[in-house]
C-alpha positions in Angstrom: -122.2 -175.3 -64.8 -123.1 -175.9 -61.2 -123.5 -179.6 -60.1 -126.9 -180.5 -58.6 -128.1 -183.5 -56.8 -124.6 -185.0 -56.6 -124.2 -188.4 -55.1 -121.2 -190.1 -53.5 -121.1 -192.9 -55.9 -117.5 -193.7 -56.8 -116.3 -192.2 -53.5 -118.1 -194.0 -50.7 -120.3 -197.0 -50.9 -123.5 -195.9 -49.1 -124.6 -199.5 -48.7 -121.5 -200.1 -46.6 -122.2 -197.1 -44.3 -124.3 -199.1 -41.8 -121.8 -201.9 -41.7 -119.0 -199.5 -41.0 -121.0 -197.9 -38.2 -121.7 -201.3 -36.7 -118.1 -202.3 -36.8 -117.1 -199.1 -35.0 -119.7 -199.7 -32.4 -118.4 -203.2 -31.8 -114.9 -201.8 -31.4 -116.2 -199.3 -28.8 -118.0 -202.0 -26.9 -114.9 -204.2 -26.9 -112.9 -201.3 -25.6 -115.3 -200.7 -22.8 -115.2 -204.4 -21.9 -111.4 -204.2 -21.9 -111.6 -201.3 -19.5 -113.7 -203.4 -17.2 -111.6 -206.5 -17.3 -108.1 -205.0 -17.9 -107.7 -207.3 -20.9 -107.3 -206.8 -24.6 -110.6 -207.0 -26.5 -109.3 -209.7 -28.9 -106.1 -211.5 -29.8 -105.8 -209.4 -32.9 -106.1 -206.2 -30.8 -103.5 -206.9 -28.1 -102.9 -204.0 -25.9 -99.4 -205.1 -24.8 -97.1 -207.0 -27.0 -93.4 -207.6 -27.6 -91.8 -206.2 -30.8 -88.5 -207.1 -32.5 -86.8 -205.6 -35.6 -88.5 -208.0 -38.0 -92.0 -207.0 -36.9 -91.4 -203.3 -36.2 -92.8 -202.1 -39.6 -96.1 -203.9 -39.2 -96.5 -204.0 -35.4 -95.5 -200.4 -34.8 -95.3 -198.2 -37.9 -98.4 -199.5 -39.7 -100.4 -199.9 -36.5 -99.6 -196.3 -35.5 -101.9 -195.1 -38.3 -104.9 -196.6 -36.3 -103.9 -196.2 -32.7 -101.0 -194.5 -30.8 -98.3 -197.0 -30.1 -96.3 -196.4 -26.9 -92.9 -198.1 -26.9 -91.2 -199.3 -23.7 -87.4 -199.8 -24.2 -86.3 -202.2 -21.4 -83.8 -204.9 -20.5 -83.8 -207.9 -18.1 -80.9 -206.4 -16.1 -82.6 -203.0 -15.7 -84.1 -202.7 -12.2 -86.1 -199.5 -12.9 -87.5 -201.3 -16.0 -89.0 -203.9 -13.7 -91.0 -201.1 -11.9 -92.0 -199.2 -15.0 -93.0 -202.1 -17.2 -95.8 -203.5 -15.1 -97.2 -200.0 -14.5 -97.3 -199.2 -18.3 -99.0 -202.6 -18.9 -101.6 -201.8 -16.2 -102.2 -198.4 -17.7 -102.6 -199.9 -21.2 -105.4 -202.0 -19.8 -107.1 -199.1 -18.0 -106.9 -196.9 -21.2 -108.6 -199.8 -22.9 -107.4 -199.4 -26.5 -106.8 -195.6 -26.5 -103.1 -196.6 -27.0 -101.2 -199.9 -27.3 -97.9 -200.8 -25.6 -95.0 -202.3 -27.6 -92.2 -203.7 -25.5 -88.7 -203.7 -27.0 -85.8 -205.6 -25.3 -82.8 -203.5 -26.1 -80.3 -206.3 -25.8 -82.1 -208.3 -28.5 -82.8 -205.2 -30.7 -79.8 -203.0 -30.8 -80.7 -201.5 -34.2 -84.0 -200.1 -32.9 -82.3 -198.9 -29.7 -79.8 -196.9 -31.9 -82.3 -195.7 -34.4 -84.4 -194.1 -31.7 -81.3 -192.5 -30.1 -82.1 -193.9 -26.7 -79.6 -192.6 -24.2 -80.6 -194.9 -21.3 -83.3 -197.2 -20.1 -86.1 -197.4 -19.3 -87.0 -195.0 -22.1 -90.6 -194.5 -23.4 -91.4 -193.2 -26.9 -94.6 -193.1 -28.9 -95.3 -193.5 -32.6 -98.3 -191.7 -34.1 -99.0 -191.9 -37.9 -95.5 -193.3 -38.4 -93.7 -190.5 -36.6 -91.7 -191.1 -33.4 -92.3 -188.9 -30.3 -90.1 -189.0 -27.2 -92.2 -189.2 -24.1 -90.0 -189.6 -21.0 -87.0 -191.5 -19.6 -86.6 -193.3 -16.3 -89.2 -194.6 -13.9 -91.5 -191.6 -13.7 -94.3 -191.3 -11.1 -97.6 -192.7 -12.2 -99.4 -189.3 -12.1 -96.8 -187.9 -14.5 -97.1 -190.8 -16.8 -100.9 -190.5 -16.9 -100.6 -186.9 -17.8 -98.2 -187.7 -20.6 -100.5 -190.4 -21.9 -103.5 -188.2 -21.7 -101.7 -185.6 -23.8 -100.6 -188.2 -26.3 -104.2 -189.6 -26.7 -105.6 -186.1 -27.1 -103.0 -185.0 -29.7 -103.5 -188.2 -31.7 -107.2 -187.6 -31.9 -107.1 -183.8 -32.5 -104.2 -183.7 -34.9 -104.8 -186.9 -36.9 -108.2 -188.2 -36.0 -106.6 -191.4 -34.7 -108.6 -193.1 -31.9 -108.8 -196.5 -30.5 -107.3 -199.9 -31.2 -108.6 -202.1 -34.1 -110.6 -205.2 -33.1 -110.1 -208.6 -34.6 -113.0 -209.7 -36.9 -115.4 -212.0 -35.1 -115.1 -215.8 -35.4 -117.3 -217.6 -37.8 -119.9 -218.5 -35.1 -119.9 -214.9 -33.9 -120.3 -213.6 -37.5 -123.4 -215.9 -37.9 -124.9 -214.4 -34.8 -124.1 -210.9 -35.9 -125.9 -211.6 -39.2 -129.0 -213.0 -37.6 -132.1 -210.7 -37.7 -132.2 -208.4 -34.7 -134.9 -206.0 -33.6 -134.7 -202.5 -35.1 -132.9 -200.0 -33.0 -134.3 -196.7 -31.9 -132.6 -194.8 -34.7 -132.8 -197.3 -37.6 -135.8 -195.6 -39.2 -134.2 -192.1 -38.9 -130.9 -193.3 -40.3 -132.5 -195.2 -43.2 -134.5 -192.0 -44.1 -131.3 -189.9 -43.8 -129.3 -192.3 -46.0 -132.1 -192.3 -48.7 -132.2 -188.5 -48.6 -128.4 -188.3 -49.0 -128.4 -190.8 -51.9 -131.3 -188.9 -53.6 -129.6 -185.5 -53.3 -131.9 -184.0 -50.5 -128.9 -182.7 -48.7 -130.7 -180.4 -46.3 -133.0 -183.2 -45.3 -130.1 -185.6 -44.8 -128.1 -183.1 -42.7 -131.0 -182.5 -40.4 -131.9 -186.1 -40.1 -128.3 -187.1 -39.1 -128.2 -184.1 -36.7 -131.4 -185.3 -35.1 -129.9 -188.7 -34.3 -126.7 -187.1 -33.1 -128.5 -184.7 -30.8 -129.6 -187.8 -28.7 -126.7 -190.1 -29.5 -123.6 -187.9 -30.2 -121.3 -190.9 -30.7 -123.5 -192.7 -33.2 -120.9 -193.7 -35.9 -123.4 -194.2 -38.8 -124.8 -190.7 -38.2 -121.4 -189.1 -37.9 -120.3 -190.7 -41.2 -123.5 -189.8 -43.0 -123.4 -186.2 -41.7 -119.8 -185.8 -43.0 -120.9 -186.9 -46.4 -124.0 -184.7 -46.5 -122.1 -181.6 -45.4 -119.4 -182.2 -48.0 -122.0 -182.4 -50.8 -123.8 -179.4 -49.5 -120.6 -177.4 -49.5 -119.9 -178.1 -53.2 -123.4 -178.0 -54.6 -123.3 -174.3 -55.5 -119.6 -174.1 -56.5 -118.5 -173.5 -60.0 -115.9 -176.3 -60.5 -114.0 -174.6 -63.3 -113.7 -171.3 -61.4 -112.7 -173.0 -58.2 -110.0 -175.1 -59.8 -108.7 -172.0 -61.8 -108.5 -170.0 -58.5 -106.7 -172.8 -56.7 -104.2 -173.3 -59.5 -103.4 -169.6 -59.7 -103.2 -169.1 -56.0 -101.4 -172.1 -54.4 -100.9 -170.1 -51.1 -104.6 -169.3 -50.8 -105.8 -171.9 -48.3 -109.5 -171.3 -48.6 -109.2 -171.8 -52.3 -107.3 -175.1 -51.8 -109.9 -176.2 -49.3 -112.7 -175.7 -51.8 -110.8 -177.4 -54.5 -110.1 -180.4 -52.2 -113.8 -180.8 -51.5 -114.4 -180.9 -55.3 -111.5 -183.4 -55.7 -113.1 -185.7 -53.2 -116.6 -185.6 -54.6 -115.1 -186.3 -58.0 -113.4 -189.4 -56.7 -109.9 -188.0 -56.7 -109.2 -189.0 -53.1 -105.4 -188.9 -53.1 -105.5 -185.5 -54.9 -107.8 -184.0 -52.2 -105.7 -185.3 -49.4 -102.4 -184.3 -51.0 -103.7 -180.8 -51.7 -104.6 -180.3 -48.0 -101.4 -181.8 -46.7 -99.5 -179.3 -48.9 -101.7 -176.5 -47.6 -100.9 -177.4 -44.0 -97.2 -177.5 -44.9 -97.2 -174.1 -46.6 -99.4 -172.2 -44.2 -99.4 -171.1 -40.5 -101.9 -170.0 -37.9 -105.6 -170.1 -38.6 -105.1 -171.0 -42.2 -103.0 -174.0 -41.3 -105.6 -175.1 -38.7 -108.4 -174.7 -41.2 -106.7 -177.0 -43.7 -105.9 -179.6 -41.0 -109.4 -179.7 -39.8 -110.9 -180.0 -43.3 -108.5 -182.9 -43.9 -109.8 -184.7 -40.8 -113.4 -184.1 -42.0 -112.6 -185.6 -45.3 -111.0 -188.6 -43.5 -114.4 -189.1 -41.9 -116.1 -189.2 -45.3 -113.8 -191.9 -46.7 -113.4 -194.0 -43.5 -110.5 -194.7 -41.1 -109.7 -198.1 -42.5 -109.1 -196.9 -46.1 -105.4 -197.2 -47.0 -105.6 -193.7 -48.6 -106.5 -192.3 -45.2 -103.7 -194.2 -43.6 -101.2 -192.8 -46.1 -102.5 -189.2 -45.7 -102.3 -189.4 -41.9 -98.7 -190.4 -42.2 -98.0 -187.5 -44.6 -99.8 -185.1 -42.3 -97.7 -186.2 -39.4 -94.5 -185.5 -41.4 -95.5 -181.9 -42.0 -96.7 -181.3 -38.5 -93.8 -182.7 -36.5 
């Protein structure tokens, strides 16, 4: 039996789609403001902060599933640290949330110093999706540091879909203002029609409507999320679930088969199964097959949403098999 007119109920709350898009737009606006002023967008999204052993799990490891965390190992007596530290802090402001900077005093945090295998200071590492990455040691030139940071930001986005720093929820008065009626935006009617088409099973119409928005506004978060959902449903609408699952079970090394099964897993609400299947496919494969599995996993992250803890866990698992 082939599924028809499938909906995303049980997987993604379509009613929350617009709210998610608006939250993402606010984060991008806050990041742009941070770039202009050189300041963090909100106290809950500090771009530069001190970290100790007690807060390392939450401030670095957990946060690295949402934004690359650059770590500056320093000490008060270290003269090169006094040159490098302010430079890194300034760059954190300029990059405006594309990474955050965690500063660790090695004299007060010897355990972290040893766990990272630091040979001397200043030493700069990064943590992405829970995985440590050595960047450089010593007071490197600014041009070289920028090149390293650009590569880090690009790798975090391309490999794991990790971009940008989270922004603290607005205060109560700001929330009231946000909830006040506002004039309809230029894409509201198109997006509403696309969402209705998606929910009713008109997948071709939904895909085209979302693409129409994205052709004029490529960064529109609501359209990007909706398109990911519509394309997923269109991929599975003509699949025979029983045949797909049988093929995947009998051929665990067949990456295209695992990708098709993962799509069905997600549509069926088995989110962890879908993610786990693709992480295993990345681990087992190489070359084009490995890249195809990784990219499909990132696409499925878009369907569920970056803030979902299952996405966070899967990103960490993906990092373990890639590094």
